[in-house]
C-alpha positions, 0 to 999 in steps of 0.5 A: 873148191874154195879154200874155206871149203877145203879147210872145212872138209879136211877138218871133217875128215879128221872127225871134227864136228861141223862147228869145229870144222867151220871154226878151224876153216875160219881160223886158217883163212885168218892166218892166211889173211884172206879178204874178209869180204868172202867170209863164209857163213855156217847155215844149219838145217833146223834140228841139226847139232853142229857139235856132233862129229860128222862121220859117214860110215863105210859101205860095209858098215852101212850094209851090216846095219841094213842086215846085208851080207857081203857077197863073195 
């Protein structure tokens, strides 16, 4: 995994939006004086909102939304 991806996913894990995570990853690369020839570009699918937090629910939350009960 590249450094930029590492920084990006770390920020997402701390409940940052996609835009914030991307900007933080770029800032970290800049602080480390990483060569600008490999600067990542944020590509978004149509309709995606990069300002919203990117958080995946846990398995139990997803099951609860689907109306499933936890097996004992």
